[in-house]
C-alpha positions as CSV (number, residue, x, y, z in Angstrom):
1,X,-21.5,82.4,5.8
2,X,-22.9,83.8,8.6
3,X,-26.2,86.4,7.5
4,X,-26.3,88.1,10.7
5,X,-26.5,91.6,10.0
6,X,-23.9,93.0,12.2
7,X,-21.5,90.2,10.3
8,X,-19.6,92.2,7.4
9,X,-16.8,92.5,5.6
10,X,-14.0,94.0,6.9
11,X,-12.8,97.2,4.9
12,X,-8.9,96.9,5.8
13,X,-7.2,93.6,4.9
14,X,-5.2,91.9,2.6
15,X,-4.7,88.1,2.3
16,X,-1.0,86.7,2.5
17,X,0.7,84.0,0.7
18,X,0.7,81.4,3.2
19,X,-3.4,82.0,3.2
20,X,-3.4,83.7,6.8
21,X,-5.8,87.6,6.4
22,X,-3.5,90.3,7.5
23,X,-6.3,92.9,9.6
24,X,-5.2,96.5,8.6
25,X,-7.9,98.2,10.7
26,X,-5.5,98.8,14.0
27,X,-1.3,99.2,14.5
28,X,-1.6,95.4,15.9
29,X,-2.0,94.6,11.8
30,X,-2.8,90.9,12.7
31,X,-1.8,88.0,11.0
32,X,-5.2,86.0,11.2
33,X,-5.4,82.1,10.5
34,X,-8.4,80.4,8.5
35,X,-11.1,80.3,10.3
36,X,-9.8,82.5,13.3
37,X,-10.1,85.7,14.6
38,X,-7.3,88.3,15.6
39,X,-6.6,89.6,19.0
40,X,-9.4,91.8,19.8
41,X,-11.8,88.8,18.4
42,X,-14.0,90.9,16.3
43,X,-12.5,89.8,13.3
44,X,-12.8,86.8,12.1
45,X,-11.6,84.4,9.0
46,X,-14.8,83.5,7.0
47,X,-14.3,81.5,4.3
48,X,-11.1,82.8,2.7
49,X,-12.7,86.6,3.7
50,X,-12.2,88.8,7.0
51,X,-15.2,89.9,8.9
52,X,-16.4,92.3,11.2
53,X,-18.5,90.5,14.1
54,X,-20.1,94.0,15.6
55,X,-21.2,96.2,12.7
56,X,-23.9,98.1,14.8
57,X,-23.5,95.3,17.4
58,X,-24.2,97.9,20.3
59,X,-23.3,96.8,24.0
60,X,-24.3,100.6,25.2
61,X,-26.1,103.4,23.9
62,X,-26.5,106.9,25.7
63,X,-27.2,110.6,24.9
64,X,-24.0,112.2,26.9
65,X,-23.0,115.9,27.3
66,X,-19.9,116.2,25.1
67,X,-18.4,116.9,28.4
68,X,-18.4,113.8,29.7
69,X,-16.1,112.7,26.2
70,X,-14.4,114.8,27.9
71,X,-14.3,117.1,24.8
72,X,-14.5,121.0,26.6
73,X,-13.7,122.8,23.7
74,X,-15.6,121.4,20.6
75,X,-19.5,122.4,20.7
76,X,-20.0,123.0,24.1
77,X,-23.6,122.4,26.2
78,X,-24.4,120.1,23.1
79,X,-25.2,116.5,23.8
80,X,-23.9,113.3,21.3
81,X,-25.6,110.0,20.9
82,X,-22.8,107.9,22.3
83,X,-22.5,104.1,21.3
84,X,-20.5,101.2,22.3
85,X,-19.7,97.7,21.2
86,X,-17.4,95.2,22.3
87,X,-13.6,94.6,22.8
88,X,-10.9,96.3,22.5
89,X,-7.4,96.0,21.2
90,X,-5.2,97.2,24.6
91,X,-4.7,94.8,27.3
92,X,-4.9,97.7,30.3
93,X,-5.3,96.2,33.2
94,X,-7.2,99.1,34.8
95,X,-9.6,99.3,32.9
96,X,-12.7,101.6,33.6
97,X,-15.0,99.6,31.2
98,X,-13.9,96.0,31.3
99,X,-17.0,94.6,31.6
100,X,-17.4,95.6,27.7
101,X,-14.2,95.8,26.8
102,X,-12.8,92.6,27.8
103,X,-15.8,90.8,26.0
104,X,-15.8,89.2,22.6
105,X,-18.5,90.3,20.2
106,X,-22.2,88.9,21.8
107,X,-24.3,87.6,18.9
108,X,-27.6,88.7,20.4
109,X,-29.9,89.7,17.6
110,X,-31.6,92.5,19.8
111,X,-28.7,94.2,20.3
112,X,-28.1,95.5,16.1
113,X,-29.4,99.1,15.1
114,X,-28.2,100.0,11.7
115,X,-27.2,103.3,10.7
116,X,-30.5,104.4,9.4
117,X,-31.8,103.7,12.8
118,X,-28.6,105.8,14.7
119,X,-29.7,108.5,13.5
120,X,-33.5,108.3,13.9
121,X,-32.5,108.1,17.9
122,X,-30.1,110.8,17.4
123,X,-32.7,112.7,16.6
124,X,-35.5,111.5,18.7
125,X,-33.0,112.6,21.8
126,X,-32.2,116.0,20.3
127,X,-28.8,115.3,19.9
128,X,-26.4,117.3,17.8
129,X,-24.2,115.2,16.6
130,X,-22.4,111.6,17.5
131,X,-19.8,109.7,19.4
132,X,-18.3,106.3,18.9
133,X,-16.8,105.4,22.8
134,X,-17.0,103.5,25.6
135,X,-15.4,100.5,24.4
136,X,-12.0,101.1,21.6
137,X,-14.4,102.4,18.4
138,X,-11.9,101.8,15.8
139,X,-12.7,98.1,16.3
140,X,-15.9,99.7,15.0
141,X,-14.7,101.5,12.1
142,X,-16.6,100.1,9.2
143,X,-20.0,101.4,11.2
144,X,-18.9,104.4,12.5
145,X,-17.7,104.9,8.6
146,X,-21.8,104.9,7.6
147,X,-23.0,106.5,10.9
148,X,-20.8,109.3,10.2
149,X,-21.5,109.8,6.2
150,X,-25.5,109.6,7.4
151,X,-24.7,112.3,10.0
152,X,-22.4,114.8,8.1
153,X,-25.2,114.8,5.3
154,X,-28.2,115.7,8.1
155,X,-25.5,118.6,9.4
156,X,-24.3,117.1,12.6
157,X,-21.2,116.8,14.0
158,X,-19.3,113.3,14.7
159,X,-16.5,112.2,17.4
160,X,-14.2,109.6,18.4
161,X,-13.1,108.7,22.1
162,X,-10.1,106.3,21.3
163,X,-6.7,105.2,22.1
164,X,-5.6,106.4,19.1
165,X,-4.3,103.3,17.7
166,X,-5.6,103.2,14.2
167,X,-3.7,102.6,11.2
168,X,-3.1,105.9,9.0
169,X,-5.4,104.0,6.3
170,X,-8.4,103.7,9.0
171,X,-7.9,106.9,10.3
172,X,-8.0,108.9,7.0
173,X,-11.1,107.2,5.8
174,X,-12.6,108.0,9.1
175,X,-12.0,112.0,8.2
176,X,-13.1,111.6,5.0
177,X,-16.1,110.4,6.3
178,X,-16.6,113.5,8.7
179,X,-14.8,112.8,11.9
180,X,-14.6,116.0,13.7
181,X,-13.2,115.9,17.2
182,X,-11.7,113.1,19.1
183,X,-10.3,112.7,22.7
184,X,-7.0,110.4,22.4
185,X,-6.2,108.8,25.3
186,X,-2.3,109.2,26.2
187,X,-1.7,106.6,29.1
188,X,2.1,107.4,29.8
189,X,5.6,106.9,28.4
190,X,6.9,104.3,25.9
191,X,7.6,101.7,28.4
192,X,4.5,102.1,30.3
193,X,2.3,101.8,27.2
194,X,4.4,99.1,25.8
195,X,4.0,96.9,29.4
196,X,0.7,97.5,30.5
197,X,-1.3,98.0,26.8
198,X,0.9,96.2,24.3
199,X,1.3,98.4,22.3
200,X,3.7,101.6,20.7
201,X,2.9,105.1,22.1
202,X,4.6,106.5,18.9
203,X,1.5,105.5,16.7
204,X,-0.9,107.4,19.4
205,X,1.4,110.6,18.9
206,X,1.4,109.8,14.9
207,X,-1.9,109.8,15.0
208,X,-2.4,112.7,17.1
209,X,-0.3,115.2,14.8
210,X,-1.8,113.7,11.7
211,X,-5.6,114.5,12.7
212,X,-4.7,117.8,13.9
213,X,-3.2,118.5,10.7
214,X,-5.9,117.1,9.0
215,X,-8.2,119.7,10.6
216,X,-9.6,117.4,13.2
217,X,-10.4,119.3,16.7
218,X,-8.0,117.0,19.4
219,X,-8.5,117.0,23.1
220,X,-6.2,114.9,25.1
221,X,-6.8,112.8,28.5
222,X,-4.6,110.8,30.1
223,X,-5.9,108.8,33.3
224,X,-3.0,109.5,36.1
225,X,-2.5,106.5,38.6
226,X,-0.1,105.9,41.1
227,X,2.6,104.3,40.4
228,X,2.3,104.2,36.8
229,X,2.1,107.2,35.2
230,X,2.3,110.2,37.9
231,X,5.7,110.7,38.0
232,X,6.9,114.5,37.4
233,X,9.0,113.7,35.0
234,X,6.5,111.6,33.1
235,X,3.8,113.9,33.3
236,X,6.2,116.8,31.6
237,X,6.8,114.6,28.8
238,X,3.5,114.4,28.1
239,X,2.8,118.0,28.5
240,X,5.8,118.8,26.7
241,X,5.4,116.8,23.7
242,X,1.5,118.3,23.6
243,X,3.2,121.4,23.2
244,X,5.4,120.9,20.6
245,X,3.7,118.1,18.2
246,X,-0.2,119.6,19.1
247,X,0.1,123.2,20.1
248,X,-0.3,125.1,23.2
249,X,-4.6,125.6,22.7
250,X,-4.4,121.9,23.0
251,X,-6.6,120.7,25.7
252,X,-5.2,118.7,27.9
253,X,-7.6,116.4,30.7
254,X,-5.6,114.8,33.9
255,X,-8.1,112.1,35.2
256,X,-8.3,110.6,38.8
257,X,-7.9,106.9,38.5
258,X,-9.9,104.5,40.6
259,X,-9.7,100.6,41.3
260,X,-11.1,98.6,38.1
261,X,-10.7,95.4,36.8
262,X,-7.4,94.0,37.8
263,X,-5.6,97.0,39.0
264,X,-6.2,97.7,43.3
265,X,-3.5,100.7,43.4
266,X,-5.3,103.5,45.2
267,X,-7.4,106.0,44.0
268,X,-5.2,109.0,42.3
269,X,-4.5,111.8,45.1
270,X,-6.3,114.9,44.4
271,X,-2.6,116.9,44.8
272,X,-1.5,114.6,42.0
273,X,-3.7,116.2,39.6
274,X,-2.9,119.3,40.7
275,X,0.2,118.7,40.3
276,X,-0.2,117.4,36.9
277,X,-1.8,120.5,36.0
278,X,0.3,122.9,37.0
279,X,3.2,120.7,35.4
280,X,0.7,120.9,31.8
281,X,0.8,124.7,32.5
282,X,5.0,125.3,33.4
283,X,5.4,123.5,29.7
284,X,3.1,126.5,28.2
285,X,-0.2,124.3,27.5
286,X,-3.0,127.1,27.7
287,X,-6.0,124.6,29.0
288,X,-5.2,122.0,31.3
289,X,-8.0,120.5,32.9
290,X,-8.8,117.8,36.1
291,X,-11.4,114.7,35.3
292,X,-13.1,112.6,38.1
293,X,-12.6,116.0,40.4
294,X,-16.5,116.9,40.3
295,X,-16.6,120.9,41.8
296,X,-12.7,121.4,41.6
297,X,-12.1,125.1,40.0
298,X,-9.6,123.5,37.2
299,X,-13.2,121.6,35.8
300,X,-13.6,125.4,34.4
301,X,-11.8,127.4,31.3
302,X,-10.1,130.6,32.2
303,X,-8.8,133.4,29.8
304,X,-4.9,132.5,28.8
305,X,-4.4,136.0,29.1
306,X,-6.1,137.7,31.9
307,X,-7.2,134.4,33.9
308,X,-11.0,135.6,33.5
309,X,-13.5,132.7,34.5
310,X,-15.1,131.9,31.1
311,X,-17.2,128.1,31.6
312,X,-18.1,127.0,34.9
313,X,-19.0,123.4,34.6
314,X,-19.9,121.1,37.4
315,X,-19.2,117.3,36.6
316,X,-20.5,117.2,33.1
317,X,-22.8,120.5,33.2
318,X,-22.0,123.8,32.1
319,X,-23.1,126.4,34.7
320,X,-21.5,130.1,33.1
321,X,-20.8,130.5,29.8
322,X,-19.1,134.1,28.8
323,X,-16.9,133.6,25.6
324,X,-18.3,136.4,23.4
325,X,-20.0,135.0,19.7
326,X,-17.0,136.2,18.5
327,X,-14.8,133.5,20.6
328,X,-13.0,136.1,22.7
329,X,-12.6,137.0,26.2
330,X,-15.0,139.5,27.0
331,X,-12.5,140.8,29.3
332,X,-9.3,141.2,27.2
333,X,-10.4,140.4,23.7
334,X,-7.9,137.1,24.2
335,X,-9.1,134.9,20.7
336,X,-10.7,131.6,22.8
337,X,-10.3,128.3,20.6
338,X,-13.7,126.8,20.8
339,X,-15.5,124.6,18.0
340,X,-19.2,124.9,17.0
341,X,-21.5,127.2,18.4
342,X,-22.4,126.6,22.6
343,X,-25.3,124.9,23.1
344,X,-26.7,126.3,26.0
345,X,-29.2,125.0,28.4
346,X,-27.4,126.5,31.9
347,X,-28.3,124.8,34.9
348,X,-27.8,125.4,38.8
349,X,-24.5,125.1,40.5
350,X,-24.8,122.3,42.7
351,X,-24.0,123.3,46.0
352,X,-20.1,121.1,46.5
353,X,-17.9,121.0,49.6
354,X,-14.8,122.6,48.9
355,X,-12.1,120.8,48.3
356,X,-8.8,121.0,50.7
357,X,-5.7,119.5,49.0
358,X,-2.0,119.8,49.8
359,X,-0.6,120.3,46.9
360,X,2.9,119.0,45.5
361,X,5.4,121.7,44.8
362,X,6.8,121.3,41.5
């Protein structure tokens, strides 16, 4: 057995009668042959037990604004120490982080950061919480749980940026350890997710509902990709389900795609993102945002009742914040669903040429 610190027995697995091991971390539920690894290559049978190969095995580390996740309604203006590892349990051909998500765990000892060291770094960089991100965080389940427990004891928040394809036992472990917020990547219709990601989108919806019902703050992101998920009926269906299953106050981020990895479709036109925003609003969503559109007015938060500008953003900076301490619109008194206290370090708005686009009618 390898004694490397990043090789640790997995929490969720079972032995099958044919000597294979069933990994119960994500809904792929890989049945792993003796001495072999599963689909994501992060979990391997070693001497009849299942081990994770990426406990604290770090590919990326950065102190990020919480707005970068994106989480717009969760501790605005704060920073989360964000860590990533390797690989993914989806096979999206347009992956924006393919250099780490399409690679198996690197076994270099220098990449290891213990949970205790991670918390020390979080304090050193003056962050208010944690985020497991960059690659699919579900694959770092065991590490996430240990970090979350330590962070919660210290009064810090914990977040996940995820495709939402973990099993219910894995999700419930995360919630029990102190998961406070998730941004779930909702990639499209059932056909799109099956064809391009090799997954069942209903699992993502199930986990979104489970987390929401358990008190986890949820925001949804859809990378709007030309020719894949940008049809009006597809966007309308996503917006409808967010409204019906997660609630009208659930933020929906419609982000622009750029060519990456194995996908060379042209970048998402701005008018398509604006159309998605309009569709979300007509379906009853109160907070729909554009992503990868720096300086656009729909990066901002407006009162759903009177339309007052409440939070002005430029990329990941907050340049104006007018929600009252009672979390209400100062103009009309409408309650605004913000979790946690804002950390305000307002930055001057950088000048940006105004967007000009021809909007596509609904």
